[in-house]
N, C-alpha and C positions, 0 to 999 in steps of 0.2 A: 315385154320381157327384156332382159338385159343381154349384153353381148358376152355371154359366158365363154364363148370359144376363144376370147382374147384375155380373159382374166387369169391371173396367177392362181395356183392352188391355194395359197394363203388367203387371197381375196375371196375365193369360193368358200373356204372354211369360215371366214368372217361373215359372209352373207348368210350362210346356213344358220350360224349361231345367232346372228342379229335378228333374223326373221322368224324366230321361234314363235309359234302360235299364229303365224300368217300363212295363208295358203292361197295361191293363185290358180285360176282355172281358165282354160281357153275354150271358147265355143267352136272354134274351127280346128278340127282334128288334123286336117292337112297341114295347116301352118304349125301346129304343135309338133307333129312328127318331123317336119322340115327343120324346126328349131332344134329338136333333139339331135337330129343328124348333124347340124352345124356345130353343136356343142361337142359331140363325140369326136368328130373329125378335127375340130380346132384344138381340142385338148389332147389329141392323139391317144384316145382312150385305150386302145389295145396295147400300147407301149407303156402304160402307167403300171405302177405296182398295185398290189391289192388294196392298200389303205387309200391311195389316191383315187383308184376306180370307185371305191365306196363313197368317197367324198363327192365325186362328180355325180354319181347316182343319186345321192341325197339331195344335191342341188337341183337335179332334174325333177325329182319327186316334189320338192318344195315349190319350184317355179311353174310346174305344169298341173299340179293337182293329181297326177298319176300316183298310184300306190306302188310300193316296192315291187310287188309281183308283176304289175303291168310294165314297169320299166325293165325288169329282168326279162320278161316274155318278149318285149319288143326287141331287145338286143339279141336274144336267142333266135328269134325268127329271122333276123337279118343274117345271122350266122348260116342259116339254111340256104338263103339266097346266095351267099358267098360260095358255099360248097357247090352250088349249081352253076356258078360262074357268072352270076348277074353283075354286070359292070358297075351299076350304081351302088350296089351293096359293097363291092370291093372298095370303091372310093369312100363310102361311108365308114367302113371299119378300119381301113388302113391308110387313108389319105391318098390323094392322087399321086403324090411324089413317090410313094412306096410302090404303087401299081406300075407306074412308068418304069421304074428302076428294075422291077423284078419279075 
């Protein structure tokens, strides 16, 4: 997989468009979920606007083989952990710097 957590939104848009018809899949779900976490934290997903969040979601779908529902459900489940105060989920959704500051 690629280092999506460091790509610009323009690069992600290009990647999604250029890889039309290509779908990647991971056999190791643990690594897959860790990669999704890195992408969402690196892209500061919760601070993005609606269009940018959609773009990041589409790139995750494309690069993992997960369908839209699965990506949405994964993010929603992490919201539940955040509400319960699970520290790893807080870092996942808001980035460590936001957790430390606030």
